[in-house]
BALOBA-1460 file (C-alpha; in Angstrom, 3 decimals):
// residues 188
<rec num="1" residu="p" x="1.964" y="-88.843" z="81.589"/>
<rec num="2" residu="l" x="2.687" y="-92.222" z="83.049"/>
<rec num="3" residu="l" x="-0.523" y="-93.848" z="81.846"/>
<rec num="4" residu="p" x="-1.625" y="-93.960" z="78.223"/>
<rec num="5" residu="d" x="-5.078" y="-92.704" z="77.292"/>
<rec num="6" residu="l" x="-7.633" y="-95.345" z="78.120"/>
<rec num="7" residu="l" x="-10.880" y="-96.152" z="76.463"/>
<rec num="8" residu="p" x="-14.112" y="-95.876" z="78.474"/>
<rec num="9" residu="g" x="-14.574" y="-98.950" z="80.613"/>
<rec num="10" residu="e" x="-10.836" y="-99.679" z="80.873"/>
<rec num="11" residu="l" x="-8.639" y="-99.409" z="83.907"/>
<rec num="12" residu="a" x="-4.874" y="-99.215" z="84.041"/>
<rec num="13" residu="a" x="-2.972" y="-100.805" z="86.908"/>
<rec num="14" residu="c" x="0.682" y="-101.171" z="87.605"/>
<rec num="15" residu="s" x="2.601" y="-102.933" z="90.292"/>
<rec num="16" residu="g" x="6.013" y="-101.342" z="90.286"/>
<rec num="17" residu="p" x="8.460" y="-100.665" z="87.482"/>
<rec num="18" residu="p" x="6.832" y="-102.684" z="84.681"/>
<rec num="19" residu="p" x="4.648" y="-100.653" z="82.325"/>
<rec num="20" residu="p" x="0.964" y="-100.422" z="83.199"/>
<rec num="21" residu="r" x="-1.309" y="-103.127" z="81.947"/>
<rec num="22" residu="r" x="-4.897" y="-102.696" z="80.876"/>
<rec num="23" residu="i" x="-7.786" y="-104.229" z="82.782"/>
<rec num="24" residu="n" x="-11.196" y="-104.251" z="81.165"/>
<rec num="25" residu="f" x="-13.831" y="-102.997" z="83.572"/>
<rec num="26" residu="l" x="-17.406" y="-103.856" z="82.732"/>
<rec num="27" residu="c" x="-19.614" y="-100.887" z="83.550"/>
<rec num="28" residu="g" x="-22.712" y="-103.041" z="83.821"/>
<rec num="29" residu="m" x="-21.206" y="-104.606" z="86.929"/>
<rec num="30" residu="c" x="-20.729" y="-101.199" z="88.635"/>
<rec num="31" residu="s" x="-23.447" y="-101.328" z="91.237"/>
<rec num="32" residu="v" x="-23.800" y="-101.549" z="94.966"/>
<rec num="33" residu="s" x="-25.556" y="-104.314" z="96.825"/>
<rec num="34" residu="q" x="-27.961" y="-102.590" z="99.193"/>
<rec num="35" residu="e" x="-29.008" y="-105.675" z="101.149"/>
<rec num="36" residu="g" x="-26.085" y="-105.447" z="103.577"/>
<rec num="37" residu="f" x="-26.448" y="-101.713" z="104.178"/>
<rec num="38" residu="v" x="-27.030" y="-101.378" z="107.928"/>
<rec num="39" residu="q" x="-28.323" y="-97.770" z="108.136"/>
<rec num="40" residu="q" x="-31.211" y="-98.094" z="105.666"/>
<rec num="41" residu="d" x="-33.656" y="-96.465" z="108.103"/>
<rec num="42" residu="a" x="-31.696" y="-93.176" z="108.110"/>
<rec num="43" residu="w" x="-29.871" y="-93.178" z="104.752"/>
<rec num="44" residu="v" x="-30.607" y="-93.943" z="101.095"/>
<rec num="45" residu="l" x="-27.718" y="-95.659" z="99.315"/>
<rec num="46" residu="s" x="-27.573" y="-94.949" z="95.596"/>
<rec num="47" residu="n" x="-27.056" y="-97.864" z="93.257"/>
<rec num="48" residu="a" x="-24.545" y="-96.007" z="91.081"/>
<rec num="49" residu="v" x="-20.781" y="-96.121" z="91.491"/>
<rec num="50" residu="v" x="-18.640" y="-93.345" z="90.036"/>
<rec num="51" residu="l" x="-15.091" y="-94.321" z="89.088"/>
<rec num="52" residu="e" x="-12.390" y="-91.812" z="88.297"/>
<rec num="53" residu="q" x="-8.890" y="-92.716" z="87.250"/>
<rec num="54" residu="t" x="-6.076" y="-90.299" z="88.032"/>
<rec num="55" residu="v" x="-2.373" y="-90.333" z="88.748"/>
<rec num="56" residu="t" x="-0.763" y="-89.334" z="92.045"/>
<rec num="57" residu="d" x="1.523" y="-86.333" z="92.325"/>
<rec num="58" residu="e" x="5.185" y="-87.107" z="92.065"/>
<rec num="59" residu="n" x="6.730" y="-88.287" z="95.307"/>
<rec num="60" residu="p" x="10.258" y="-87.179" z="96.364"/>
<rec num="61" residu="v" x="11.798" y="-89.961" z="94.294"/>
<rec num="62" residu="g" x="9.918" y="-88.784" z="91.194"/>
<rec num="63" residu="e" x="7.520" y="-91.711" z="90.921"/>
<rec num="64" residu="q" x="3.841" y="-91.508" z="90.075"/>
<rec num="65" residu="f" x="1.229" y="-94.152" z="90.710"/>
<rec num="66" residu="p" x="-2.226" y="-94.722" z="89.251"/>
<rec num="67" residu="v" x="-5.203" y="-94.028" z="91.484"/>
<rec num="68" residu="l" x="-8.724" y="-95.338" z="91.126"/>
<rec num="69" residu="a" x="-11.174" y="-93.152" z="93.054"/>
<rec num="70" residu="m" x="-14.497" y="-94.836" z="93.763"/>
<rec num="71" residu="s" x="-17.454" y="-92.717" z="94.904"/>
<rec num="72" residu="l" x="-20.846" y="-93.740" z="96.232"/>
<rec num="73" residu="v" x="-23.785" y="-91.395" z="96.743"/>
<rec num="74" residu="v" x="-25.561" y="-91.546" z="100.104"/>
<rec num="75" residu="d" x="-28.542" y="-89.299" z="100.922"/>
<rec num="76" residu="r" x="-30.256" y="-88.761" z="104.260"/>
<rec num="77" residu="r" x="-33.851" y="-89.828" z="104.623"/>
<rec num="78" residu="l" x="-35.828" y="-86.684" z="105.419"/>
<rec num="79" residu="g" x="-38.601" y="-88.469" z="107.325"/>
<rec num="80" residu="f" x="-36.253" y="-89.870" z="109.953"/>
<rec num="81" residu="f" x="-34.772" y="-86.460" z="110.796"/>
<rec num="82" residu="l" x="-38.082" y="-84.640" z="110.455"/>
<rec num="83" residu="w" x="-39.985" y="-86.816" z="112.925"/>
<rec num="84" residu="n" x="-37.143" y="-87.550" z="115.349"/>
<rec num="85" residu="i" x="-35.479" y="-84.126" z="115.462"/>
<rec num="86" residu="g" x="-37.424" y="-81.424" z="113.616"/>
<rec num="87" residu="v" x="-40.849" y="-81.915" z="115.215"/>
<rec num="88" residu="p" x="-39.595" y="-82.196" z="118.833"/>
<rec num="89" residu="i" x="-37.522" y="-79.010" z="118.438"/>
<rec num="90" residu="f" x="-40.521" y="-77.220" z="116.922"/>
<rec num="91" residu="l" x="-42.659" y="-78.315" z="119.890"/>
<rec num="92" residu="m" x="-40.038" y="-77.052" z="122.364"/>
<rec num="93" residu="v" x="-40.030" y="-73.665" z="120.672"/>
<rec num="94" residu="f" x="-43.831" y="-73.669" z="120.515"/>
<rec num="95" residu="l" x="-43.995" y="-74.377" z="124.262"/>
<rec num="96" residu="s" x="-42.076" y="-71.168" z="124.889"/>
<rec num="97" residu="f" x="-45.300" y="-69.305" z="124.007"/>
<rec num="98" residu="t" x="-46.778" y="-70.555" z="127.278"/>
<rec num="99" residu="s" x="-44.586" y="-68.050" z="129.111"/>
<rec num="100" residu="f" x="-46.647" y="-65.225" z="127.579"/>
<rec num="101" residu="f" x="-49.750" y="-66.419" z="129.463"/>
<rec num="102" residu="i" x="-48.162" y="-66.415" z="132.923"/>
<rec num="103" residu="d" x="-49.018" y="-63.568" z="135.296"/>
<rec num="104" residu="m" x="-46.634" y="-60.630" z="134.905"/>
<rec num="105" residu="a" x="-45.854" y="-60.544" z="138.625"/>
<rec num="106" residu="a" x="-44.572" y="-64.152" z="138.510"/>
<rec num="107" residu="f" x="-41.144" y="-63.380" z="137.071"/>
<rec num="108" residu="g" x="-39.660" y="-66.653" z="138.362"/>
<rec num="109" residu="d" x="-42.302" y="-68.667" z="136.557"/>
<rec num="110" residu="h" x="-41.546" y="-66.863" z="133.276"/>
<rec num="111" residu="l" x="-37.869" y="-67.640" z="133.552"/>
<rec num="112" residu="s" x="-38.375" y="-71.198" z="134.754"/>
<rec num="113" residu="v" x="-40.405" y="-72.031" z="131.635"/>
<rec num="114" residu="t" x="-37.996" y="-70.504" z="129.136"/>
<rec num="115" residu="l" x="-34.762" y="-71.551" z="130.834"/>
<rec num="116" residu="t" x="-36.042" y="-75.113" z="131.236"/>
<rec num="117" residu="l" x="-36.744" y="-75.174" z="127.501"/>
<rec num="118" residu="v" x="-33.263" y="-73.793" z="126.736"/>
<rec num="119" residu="l" x="-31.654" y="-76.510" z="128.868"/>
<rec num="120" residu="t" x="-33.887" y="-79.182" z="127.318"/>
<rec num="121" residu="l" x="-32.909" y="-78.014" z="123.839"/>
<rec num="122" residu="a" x="-29.217" y="-78.064" z="124.815"/>
<rec num="123" residu="a" x="-29.524" y="-81.666" z="125.993"/>
<rec num="124" residu="f" x="-31.486" y="-82.552" z="122.866"/>
<rec num="125" residu="k" x="-28.758" y="-80.977" z="120.685"/>
<rec num="126" residu="y" x="-26.220" y="-83.216" z="122.399"/>
<rec num="127" residu="v" x="-28.327" y="-86.294" z="121.565"/>
<rec num="128" residu="v" x="-28.933" y="-85.084" z="117.989"/>
<rec num="129" residu="s" x="-25.183" y="-84.841" z="117.411"/>
<rec num="130" residu="t" x="-24.979" y="-88.634" z="117.663"/>
<rec num="131" residu="f" x="-27.403" y="-88.998" z="114.716"/>
<rec num="132" residu="v" x="-25.457" y="-86.926" z="112.201"/>
<rec num="133" residu="p" x="-21.848" y="-87.168" z="111.091"/>
<rec num="134" residu="a" x="-19.438" y="-84.500" z="112.273"/>
<rec num="135" residu="t" x="-18.744" y="-81.886" z="109.606"/>
<rec num="136" residu="s" x="-16.659" y="-78.737" z="109.467"/>
<rec num="137" residu="y" x="-19.618" y="-76.725" z="108.149"/>
<rec num="138" residu="l" x="-23.136" y="-76.009" z="109.397"/>
<rec num="139" residu="t" x="-25.795" y="-78.301" z="108.010"/>
<rec num="140" residu="k" x="-29.422" y="-77.254" z="107.621"/>
<rec num="141" residu="l" x="-30.187" y="-79.207" z="110.777"/>
<rec num="142" residu="d" x="-27.469" y="-77.312" z="112.683"/>
<rec num="143" residu="k" x="-28.896" y="-74.003" z="111.451"/>
<rec num="144" residu="y" x="-32.392" y="-75.095" z="112.521"/>
<rec num="145" residu="v" x="-31.208" y="-75.965" z="116.054"/>
<rec num="146" residu="i" x="-29.243" y="-72.697" z="116.320"/>
<rec num="147" residu="a" x="-32.330" y="-70.759" z="115.192"/>
<rec num="148" residu="a" x="-34.372" y="-72.532" z="117.883"/>
<rec num="149" residu="f" x="-31.761" y="-71.606" z="120.509"/>
<rec num="150" residu="f" x="-31.768" y="-68.016" z="119.275"/>
<rec num="151" residu="y" x="-35.566" y="-67.845" z="119.452"/>
<rec num="152" residu="l" x="-35.668" y="-69.275" z="122.984"/>
<rec num="153" residu="v" x="-33.031" y="-66.767" z="124.111"/>
<rec num="154" residu="l" x="-35.099" y="-63.962" z="122.548"/>
<rec num="155" residu="v" x="-38.204" y="-65.161" z="124.410"/>
<rec num="156" residu="t" x="-36.188" y="-65.279" z="127.639"/>
<rec num="157" residu="m" x="-34.916" y="-61.737" z="127.065"/>
<rec num="158" residu="q" x="-38.445" y="-60.559" z="126.227"/>
<rec num="159" residu="n" x="-39.705" y="-62.057" z="129.480"/>
<rec num="160" residu="l" x="-36.899" y="-60.345" z="131.368"/>
<rec num="161" residu="v" x="-37.568" y="-56.927" z="129.795"/>
<rec num="162" residu="t" x="-41.321" y="-57.242" z="130.266"/>
<rec num="163" residu="c" x="-40.983" y="-58.198" z="133.934"/>
<rec num="164" residu="v" x="-38.486" y="-55.383" z="134.604"/>
<rec num="165" residu="m" x="-40.830" y="-52.890" z="132.944"/>
<rec num="166" residu="y" x="-43.767" y="-54.272" z="134.935"/>
<rec num="167" residu="r" x="-41.861" y="-53.929" z="138.222"/>
<rec num="168" residu="y" x="-40.730" y="-50.427" z="137.267"/>
<rec num="169" residu="e" x="-44.337" y="-49.420" z="136.588"/>
<rec num="170" residu="q" x="-45.442" y="-50.979" z="139.878"/>
<rec num="171" residu="d" x="-42.722" y="-49.101" z="141.776"/>
<rec num="172" residu="h" x="-43.444" y="-45.879" z="139.871"/>
<rec num="173" residu="d" x="-47.185" y="-46.127" z="140.512"/>
<rec num="174" residu="d" x="-46.553" y="-46.751" z="144.226"/>
<rec num="175" residu="s" x="-44.150" y="-43.791" z="144.498"/>
<rec num="176" residu="g" x="-46.461" y="-41.582" z="142.439"/>
<rec num="177" residu="s" x="-49.390" y="-42.156" z="144.766"/>
<rec num="178" residu="t" x="-47.119" y="-41.518" z="147.775"/>
<rec num="179" residu="g" x="-45.791" y="-38.288" z="146.234"/>
<rec num="180" residu="s" x="-49.280" y="-36.823" z="145.814"/>
<rec num="181" residu="t" x="-50.017" y="-37.306" z="149.490"/>
<rec num="182" residu="g" x="-46.978" y="-35.409" z="150.689"/>
<rec num="183" residu="g" x="-44.136" y="-37.846" z="149.981"/>
<rec num="184" residu="t" x="-40.540" y="-36.970" z="149.167"/>
<rec num="185" residu="d" x="-41.226" y="-34.425" z="146.417"/>
<rec num="186" residu="g" x="-44.152" y="-32.726" z="148.197"/>
<rec num="187" residu="g" x="-42.113" y="-29.590" z="148.922"/>
<rec num="188" residu="q" x="-41.223" y="-28.889" z="145.275"/>
């Protein structure tokens, strides 16, 4: 390898063709100042810094260069997301239960409640996306919002099926009473 084995707390650096030189790195100084961290209300910045020394892959010319990878740990504050996103979404889903107490004959009212909640949740999801960084995978928050959408769609479908069944029974009861008094199937 290009770099010799280093002792813990040492860093090798090179600036071109000369051989690498050793730089002593004091591990006690490896910390992060949290006073200037702007997003302290939503994120917790760890005090630890993780350093990893590696070497780059060979480039087309056959050269390798030392790399110092520096990592910081940042965690989300649960309270911020719980109170600003989790609770409002839970309340929107909970409000969908109100559609079960609307008169069966008022199909439009059933759908207006559930579809309004679906549209409200869609708009809320758009706002929530500004709070979290874009990732290529689903976070727990994404899964929670998708589950809320899925539940609201299920409630909407349940309202639709229930109202269709109610109207079918109403039509069937009306035609059944007409049939017994000599309606369309009176001759059979």
